[in-house]
Structure formats: structure tokens, C-alpha cells
C-alpha positions as CSV (number, residue, x, y, z in Angstrom):
1,X,8.6,35.6,28.9
2,X,9.4,37.0,25.5
3,X,6.7,36.9,22.8
4,X,8.7,34.5,20.8
5,X,9.3,32.0,23.6
6,X,7.6,28.6,23.8
7,X,5.2,28.3,26.7
8,X,4.9,24.7,28.1
9,X,2.4,25.9,30.8
10,X,0.0,27.0,28.1
11,X,0.2,23.5,26.6
12,X,-0.8,22.0,29.9
13,X,-3.7,24.4,30.3
14,X,-4.9,23.6,26.8
15,X,-4.7,19.9,27.4
16,X,-6.9,20.4,30.4
17,X,-9.3,22.6,28.4
18,X,-9.5,20.0,25.7
19,X,-10.2,17.2,28.1
20,X,-13.0,19.2,29.8
21,X,-14.7,19.8,26.5
22,X,-14.4,16.3,25.0
23,X,-14.6,13.9,27.9
24,X,-17.2,12.5,30.2
25,X,-17.1,10.6,33.5
26,X,-15.8,7.6,31.5
27,X,-12.9,9.4,29.9
28,X,-12.0,11.0,26.5
29,X,-14.6,10.4,23.8
30,X,-12.9,12.0,20.8
31,X,-13.7,9.1,18.3
32,X,-13.2,10.4,14.7
33,X,-16.3,11.9,13.1
34,X,-18.2,12.1,16.4
35,X,-19.2,15.4,18.0
36,X,-16.5,15.5,20.7
37,X,-13.8,15.0,17.9
38,X,-15.5,17.8,15.8
39,X,-15.5,20.0,18.9
40,X,-11.7,19.4,19.3
41,X,-11.1,20.2,15.7
42,X,-13.2,23.4,16.0
43,X,-11.1,24.4,19.0
44,X,-7.8,23.8,17.1
45,X,-9.0,25.8,14.1
46,X,-10.0,28.7,16.4
47,X,-6.5,28.7,17.9
48,X,-4.9,28.6,14.4
49,X,-7.0,31.6,13.4
50,X,-4.7,33.9,15.3
51,X,-1.6,32.7,13.4
52,X,-0.4,33.6,9.9
53,X,-1.1,30.1,8.6
54,X,-3.2,28.5,5.9
55,X,-5.5,25.8,7.2
56,X,-7.2,23.1,5.2
57,X,-8.4,19.5,5.3
58,X,-7.1,17.0,2.7
59,X,-9.0,14.3,0.9
60,X,-8.4,11.9,3.9
61,X,-9.7,14.4,6.4
62,X,-6.3,15.2,7.8
63,X,-6.1,18.9,9.1
64,X,-3.1,20.9,8.0
65,X,-1.8,24.3,9.1
66,X,1.0,25.8,7.0
67,X,3.3,28.6,8.1
68,X,5.2,29.7,4.9
69,X,9.0,29.8,5.1
70,X,11.7,31.1,2.9
71,X,11.9,27.7,1.4
72,X,9.0,25.5,0.3
73,X,10.7,22.5,1.9
74,X,8.8,21.7,5.0
75,X,9.2,20.6,8.6
76,X,6.1,18.7,9.6
77,X,5.0,18.3,13.2
78,X,2.1,16.0,13.8
79,X,0.0,13.7,15.9
80,X,-3.8,13.1,16.4
81,X,-6.7,14.6,18.3
82,X,-8.9,11.4,18.1
83,X,-9.0,9.0,21.0
84,X,-10.2,5.5,21.8
85,X,-13.6,5.3,23.6
86,X,-13.1,6.1,27.3
87,X,-9.6,7.2,26.6
88,X,-7.1,9.5,28.4
89,X,-6.3,13.2,28.3
90,X,-2.8,12.9,26.5
91,X,-2.8,10.2,23.9
92,X,-2.4,11.9,20.6
93,X,-3.6,15.4,21.6
94,X,-0.3,16.1,23.5
95,X,1.6,16.0,20.2
96,X,-0.9,18.2,18.4
97,X,-1.1,20.9,21.1
98,X,2.7,20.9,21.6
99,X,3.1,21.3,17.9
100,X,0.6,24.2,17.9
101,X,2.8,25.8,20.6
102,X,5.9,25.4,18.4
103,X,4.0,26.9,15.5
104,X,3.1,29.9,17.6
105,X,6.7,30.4,18.6
106,X,8.0,30.1,15.0
107,X,5.3,32.5,13.7
108,X,6.2,35.1,16.4
109,X,9.8,35.1,15.3
110,X,9.0,36.0,11.7
111,X,9.2,33.9,8.5
112,X,11.2,30.7,9.2
113,X,14.0,29.5,7.0
114,X,11.8,26.6,5.8
115,X,8.0,26.1,5.8
116,X,6.6,24.7,9.0
117,X,3.5,22.6,9.0
118,X,1.3,21.1,11.8
119,X,-0.9,18.1,11.0
120,X,-3.7,16.5,13.0
121,X,-4.0,13.1,11.4
122,X,-7.5,11.7,11.1
123,X,-8.6,8.4,12.6
124,X,-5.2,7.3,14.0
125,X,-6.8,5.0,16.5
126,X,-9.0,3.2,13.9
127,X,-12.0,2.7,16.1
128,X,-14.4,4.0,13.5
129,X,-12.8,2.5,10.4
130,X,-11.1,-0.7,11.7
131,X,-8.0,0.8,10.0
132,X,-5.3,2.2,12.3
133,X,-3.4,5.2,11.1
134,X,-6.0,5.8,8.4
135,X,-5.2,9.4,7.6
136,X,-1.4,9.0,7.6
137,X,-1.7,5.8,5.6
138,X,-3.5,7.7,2.9
139,X,-0.9,10.4,2.9
140,X,1.9,7.9,2.8
141,X,0.3,6.3,-0.3
142,X,-0.2,3.0,1.3
143,X,-4.0,2.9,1.6
144,X,-5.7,-0.4,0.6
145,X,-9.0,0.9,-0.6
146,X,-10.4,-2.6,-1.3
147,X,-9.7,-3.6,2.3
148,X,-11.3,-0.4,3.6
149,X,-14.5,-1.0,1.6
150,X,-14.8,-4.5,3.1
151,X,-14.3,-3.3,6.7
152,X,-16.8,-2.6,9.4
153,X,-16.5,-0.2,12.3
154,X,-16.4,-1.5,15.9
155,X,-20.1,-1.0,16.2
156,X,-20.8,-2.9,13.0
157,X,-21.4,-0.2,10.4
158,X,-19.9,-0.6,6.9
159,X,-16.9,1.7,6.8
160,X,-17.8,2.7,3.2
161,X,-21.1,4.0,4.4
162,X,-19.6,5.8,7.5
163,X,-17.0,7.6,5.3
164,X,-19.6,8.6,2.7
165,X,-21.8,10.1,5.4
166,X,-18.9,12.2,6.5
167,X,-18.1,13.4,3.0
168,X,-14.9,11.3,2.7
169,X,-14.6,9.6,-0.8
170,X,-12.6,6.5,-0.6
171,X,-11.4,6.8,-4.2
172,X,-10.0,10.3,-3.5
173,X,-8.3,9.6,-0.2
174,X,-5.0,8.9,-1.9
175,X,-4.9,12.5,-3.0
176,X,-3.6,13.2,0.5
177,X,-0.3,11.9,-0.7
178,X,0.4,15.3,-2.3
179,X,0.7,16.8,1.2
180,X,4.1,15.0,1.8
181,X,5.7,16.1,-1.5
182,X,7.6,18.9,0.2
183,X,8.1,17.3,3.6
184,X,11.8,17.2,4.5
185,X,11.4,16.1,8.1
186,X,8.7,14.9,10.4
187,X,8.6,15.2,14.2
188,X,6.1,13.7,16.6
189,X,5.8,13.9,20.4
190,X,3.8,11.2,22.2
191,X,3.4,9.7,25.6
192,X,5.3,6.4,25.9
193,X,2.3,4.2,26.9
194,X,4.7,1.8,28.7
195,X,6.9,1.7,31.8
196,X,10.5,1.7,30.3
197,X,11.1,5.4,30.9
198,X,9.6,5.2,34.4
199,X,11.7,2.2,35.3
200,X,14.8,4.0,34.0
201,X,14.0,7.1,36.0
202,X,14.0,9.3,32.9
203,X,11.4,11.8,31.8
204,X,12.0,11.6,28.1
205,X,13.2,9.1,25.4
206,X,14.1,9.1,21.8
207,X,12.2,6.7,19.6
208,X,14.2,4.8,17.0
209,X,11.3,3.3,15.1
210,X,7.9,1.5,15.2
211,X,7.1,-2.2,15.0
212,X,5.7,-4.1,12.1
213,X,2.1,-5.2,12.7
214,X,-0.1,-7.9,11.1
215,X,-3.8,-7.8,12.1
216,X,-6.1,-10.7,11.2
217,X,-9.7,-11.7,12.1
218,X,-9.7,-15.5,12.6
219,X,-12.8,-17.6,12.8
220,X,-12.9,-21.1,14.3
221,X,-15.9,-23.3,13.5
222,X,-16.8,-26.4,15.3
223,X,-20.0,-28.3,16.4
224,X,-22.6,-27.0,18.8
225,X,-23.0,-29.5,21.6
226,X,-23.7,-30.2,25.3
227,X,-21.6,-31.0,28.3
228,X,-22.7,-34.6,27.8
229,X,-20.3,-34.9,24.9
230,X,-17.0,-36.4,26.0
231,X,-14.3,-33.7,26.0
232,X,-12.1,-35.7,23.7
233,X,-14.9,-35.8,21.1
234,X,-15.9,-32.1,21.1
235,X,-15.4,-29.7,18.3
236,X,-15.2,-26.6,20.6
237,X,-14.5,-23.4,18.7
238,X,-13.8,-21.4,21.9
239,X,-11.3,-23.9,23.2
240,X,-9.5,-23.8,19.8
241,X,-9.4,-20.0,20.0
242,X,-8.1,-20.1,23.5
243,X,-5.3,-22.6,22.7
244,X,-4.4,-20.6,19.6
245,X,-4.0,-17.3,21.6
246,X,-1.9,-19.0,24.3
247,X,0.4,-20.6,21.7
248,X,0.5,-17.3,19.7
249,X,1.7,-15.4,22.7
250,X,4.5,-18.0,23.3
251,X,5.5,-17.8,19.6
252,X,5.6,-14.0,19.7
253,X,7.6,-14.0,22.9
254,X,10.2,-16.4,21.4
255,X,10.7,-14.0,18.5
256,X,11.2,-10.9,20.6
257,X,7.8,-9.6,19.5
258,X,4.3,-9.5,21.0
259,X,0.7,-10.5,20.3
260,X,-2.6,-8.9,21.2
261,X,-6.2,-10.1,21.0
262,X,-8.7,-7.5,22.1
263,X,-12.0,-8.7,20.5
264,X,-13.7,-12.0,20.9
265,X,-17.2,-13.1,19.6
266,X,-18.7,-16.5,20.6
267,X,-21.7,-18.2,19.1
268,X,-24.2,-19.1,20.5
269,X,-22.7,-17.5,23.7
270,X,-24.9,-19.6,26.0
271,X,-23.4,-21.0,29.3
272,X,-24.4,-24.6,28.8
273,X,-23.6,-25.0,25.1
274,X,-20.3,-25.9,23.5
275,X,-19.6,-23.0,21.1
276,X,-19.7,-23.8,17.4
277,X,-18.1,-20.4,16.3
278,X,-15.5,-18.2,17.8
279,X,-14.1,-15.1,16.1
280,X,-11.0,-13.4,17.3
281,X,-9.4,-10.1,16.2
282,X,-5.6,-10.4,16.9
283,X,-2.3,-9.0,15.8
284,X,1.3,-9.9,16.0
285,X,4.1,-7.3,16.0
286,X,7.9,-7.2,16.0
287,X,10.7,-4.7,15.3
288,X,13.2,-7.0,13.5
289,X,12.1,-7.8,9.9
290,X,13.1,-11.5,10.2
291,X,11.2,-11.9,13.4
292,X,8.1,-10.2,11.9
293,X,8.3,-12.5,8.9
294,X,8.4,-15.5,11.2
295,X,5.3,-14.3,13.1
296,X,3.4,-13.6,9.8
297,X,4.1,-17.2,8.8
298,X,3.9,-18.8,12.2
299,X,0.4,-17.8,13.3
300,X,-1.1,-19.7,10.4
301,X,0.9,-22.9,11.2
302,X,-0.3,-22.6,14.8
303,X,-3.9,-22.3,13.7
304,X,-3.5,-25.4,11.5
305,X,-2.2,-27.4,14.4
306,X,-4.8,-26.2,16.9
307,X,-7.7,-26.8,14.4
308,X,-6.5,-30.4,13.8
309,X,-6.2,-31.1,17.5
310,X,-9.6,-29.6,18.4
311,X,-11.4,-31.0,15.4
312,X,-12.5,-27.6,14.1
313,X,-11.9,-25.6,10.9
314,X,-10.7,-22.0,10.6
315,X,-10.7,-19.2,8.2
316,X,-8.9,-15.8,8.4
317,X,-9.4,-12.4,6.9
318,X,-6.7,-9.7,6.8
319,X,-7.6,-6.5,8.6
320,X,-4.5,-4.4,8.5
321,X,-0.8,-4.4,8.0
322,X,2.3,-2.2,8.4
323,X,5.9,-3.0,8.0
324,X,8.5,-2.1,10.7
325,X,9.7,1.5,10.3
326,X,13.1,2.8,11.3
327,X,13.6,6.5,12.0
328,X,16.3,8.8,10.6
329,X,19.8,8.4,12.2
330,X,20.6,12.1,11.9
331,X,17.4,13.2,13.5
332,X,17.7,10.5,16.2
333,X,21.2,11.8,17.1
334,X,20.0,15.4,17.3
335,X,17.0,14.4,19.4
336,X,19.3,12.4,21.7
337,X,21.6,15.4,22.3
338,X,18.6,17.7,23.1
339,X,17.0,15.2,25.5
340,X,20.3,14.5,27.3
341,X,20.8,18.2,27.7
342,X,17.4,18.7,29.2
343,X,17.1,15.5,31.2
344,X,20.7,14.5,31.9
345,X,20.4,11.3,29.9
346,X,18.6,9.9,26.8
347,X,17.2,6.4,26.4
348,X,16.7,5.1,22.8
349,X,13.7,2.9,22.5
350,X,11.5,1.4,19.8
351,X,7.7,1.7,19.9
352,X,5.6,-1.4,19.8
353,X,2.6,0.9,19.6
354,X,1.4,2.2,16.3
355,X,2.0,5.9,15.5
356,X,1.5,8.0,12.4
357,X,5.3,8.6,12.4
358,X,5.7,5.0,11.2
359,X,3.7,5.6,8.0
360,X,5.5,8.9,7.4
361,X,8.8,7.2,7.7
362,X,7.8,4.4,5.4
363,X,6.8,7.1,2.8
364,X,10.5,8.2,2.8
365,X,10.3,11.3,5.0
366,X,13.2,11.6,7.5
367,X,11.4,11.1,10.9
368,X,11.9,10.9,14.6
369,X,9.7,10.7,17.7
370,X,10.0,11.8,21.3
371,X,8.4,9.9,24.1
372,X,7.5,11.4,27.5
373,X,7.2,9.1,30.6
374,X,3.8,7.6,31.3
375,X,2.8,7.2,34.9
376,X,2.6,3.5,35.6
377,X,2.6,2.9,31.8
378,X,-1.2,3.4,31.8
379,X,-2.8,4.6,28.5
380,X,-6.1,4.2,26.6
381,X,-7.7,4.9,30.0
382,X,-9.0,7.9,31.9
383,X,-6.2,7.2,34.4
384,X,-3.6,8.0,31.7
385,X,-1.2,10.7,33.0
386,X,2.4,12.0,32.9
387,X,4.1,14.2,35.5
388,X,3.5,17.8,34.6
389,X,7.2,18.6,35.0
390,X,8.0,15.9,32.4
391,X,5.4,17.3,30.0
392,X,7.0,20.7,30.3
393,X,10.4,19.2,29.5
394,X,8.8,17.3,26.5
395,X,7.4,20.5,25.0
396,X,10.8,22.2,25.4
397,X,12.5,19.3,23.8
398,X,10.1,19.3,20.8
399,X,10.6,23.0,20.4
400,X,14.4,22.7,20.4
401,X,14.2,19.8,18.0
402,X,12.1,21.8,15.6
403,X,14.8,24.4,15.4
404,X,17.5,21.7,14.9
405,X,15.4,20.1,12.1
406,X,14.8,23.5,10.4
407,X,18.6,24.2,10.5
408,X,19.2,20.7,9.1
409,X,16.7,21.1,6.3
410,X,17.9,24.6,5.4
411,X,21.5,23.5,5.2
412,X,20.4,20.8,2.7
413,X,21.9,18.1,4.8
414,X,18.3,16.9,5.3
415,X,17.9,16.2,1.6
416,X,17.7,12.4,2.1
417,X,19.5,9.5,3.7
418,X,18.4,6.1,4.8
419,X,16.3,5.5,7.8
420,X,17.7,3.7,10.9
421,X,16.8,0.2,11.8
422,X,14.4,0.3,14.7
423,X,15.6,-1.0,18.1
424,X,13.6,-1.8,21.2
425,X,15.9,-0.1,23.7
426,X,19.5,0.9,23.6
427,X,21.8,3.4,25.2
């Protein structure tokens, strides 16, 4: 293998190395601002030390490595090292380590035509801050600092105190926006986290965009009571929440979207007491703007109806929001040709999952993502995996796409252009 060739096997070895140093028997533990995450960042910095790159952290704690090119216009490749609690060995870190390998190959070939940058976005998962895509949201210029100040982490700590303890100043996080001023294209490789590629018998897919997401914390309040109270006279907060979630799922399905509720708190949480309080953290998401608007309006109408039927009240507090993001048609087309050449066919598909690429696209940077098949669609789990042969193909595809993007930027055809409308799946 020539010194300037991309080495997919090295990416696989480094993924295993990172998993060994940042996981326990329950899975990956790289929550942002914890020691396993810091260990992963130290490892990445050590690997970057051998390259002719400038490395720094911005005001939102994103880590950047910059390989100067003959032009200051930049190709950015990124993803995230942080994980959910008890997560898997690929989510996020695959894109960072594959991007590192591309940076190695580019630096070995001499100064590229345009600047090449690798970014490890901070706090993509949002487990520490209750704010998904925190670092990329700050860089995109979309950070709601008032919402961040009022948020608590999943273990109940005020986010403002957590960030301050880590040296992150909320009022300065928006300075990260300067990092995207020279960005002319953005690429991200990620596992699919679903079964569409597996069912299609394809190793790779080209992502057309990410869904819009509305996240709310809704609290139903009723009356604490006993089983002696007739059911048609109860004010059962838990029953109201249950009905709301079932109806919300049906509404989302009718609009071609989805809903998710992953956190539930009940008071008094005693087996023989009708609950008087139930809090639910939920989100609705959809690709089509009209469908997303329907869901944003529709969940509140459902809550009104359920509350009246179950004789309870409710209140809601916004937690997070992102609009649907379409990726760039030229980059989608180039990625599709590369994937088809490597895998024999290319499936276009939208991502219902959140990714930093969505924020970058919404900031106006031409963007595209590649997905690699996930075994059984399992993710956010220590059982998360992808066939090694598919991972090797994915690294090669990212590497070739980087060259295509550099040529596109250098020829000035990457100077702008509208983003594509996201689509769930199309040939």
C-alpha cells in the first residue's frame, strides 16, 4: 500500500482500540465531559500530533483539526466521539476516525487544493445538556442560550452549572459560528441505525436530508386517589399520558412522521395510588415541512382533548427544536455515483435520526451524508455493529467523496446552490 493510500483496516483497528479504552461491560460510556470522553479526545489529539495540522477547541468545545490548502475555502469532514450511556462502538466515532484517515491520506499527498478540516462535534447526543447537537448548533448560529440555561441534564444537574464546571461559557458559545465562515462543503459518514439498507441488501446509502424534530416536556396533573374511586370519576395523570402517547403515535404515522417518548416520571409512583402527576419527554419528527407543521400543531390539540376526557390539566415546556434539513443536490449526485461504483447500487434515504450534518446544512453549507448498513438496525446499544466488509467500503466511499468535494470546491462550482428537499427513500 502506498504511503498516500487510505487504509480502511486501520480505521477498524482504531475503532476497536477506542471501544476498549472507553467502554465497560455495559457498552460505550463516552458521555461528553466525562473521563471516557476525555480519554477519547486525548487519543484523537495524539493521532493528530503526527499530521501537519493545526488543532484547537472552539468556544462550544468542538475539536477542529485543519490541514491548510492552496485555498482557504474548506472541505469539512465531521461527526462525534460522544456516545449515549451504554452505547455502541460505532455511533459517531466511525465518522470521526474515518475522517481522520482521510486527513492522513490528504496530508501524505502534499498540500491539497483546498483546506481540509476534521471536526469532532461536542455533545451531539445531548445526554449531558438535554440539547441534542449542542456543538454543531452553536457553530450553525442556532443556539438558544435561554433554553440552555433553563435545562437540566439527564441526572438532574442544571446545565449552566455543568457547562461552567467544564469551562464552557454559554454567552461565548456562539463564537463557534466563525468556524464555518470558510466551509464550502461538509461530509459525514454514519451508521444507518435502521434496517432499510439491510432489507435492500445494500452496504451503503446516500442521505438526502434529516427530519425536523420538535421536543417537548409535557406534564399532566390530576388528583391522587385510590382504587375505590370509580374509573369514570378519576383524574388519572398516568392514564392521560398513556392515551396522549398512543394518539400521538397514530397522528405521526398518519403524517408520514414518527413520535418518540423515552422518559416518563410518575408521582407518587406507588402501586396502589392513582397518580396525580405524570411528566413525559417526547418528540415528533417528519421530513416534509407541511407534515412537520401539522405535528407541531397537532400534539397540543391531542393533549387538550385527552386532558378534557381524563379530567386533568397539562402544561408543556419546549426542550429542543430543529427544522428539516435537505442536503445538496450536487453532492448527493456525486456521492450516489461513488456508492454505486463501489457497491453496485445506491439507495437514497432520509434520516429520521438527528445528525450534526443537519445543523451544518441549515447554516447554508453544502452538505451530504453517507450511511453504512447497521446489522439488525440496532444502535445506541452495545450490540451495535456493521459488517466489517461494509465498514471498509464506507471508508473508501468517504475517501473518494472527499476528493470529489475538493475538486468541486476548487473549480468554484461549489460556491453555493440550494439544498435538496429531504426524502425518506428513493431510487
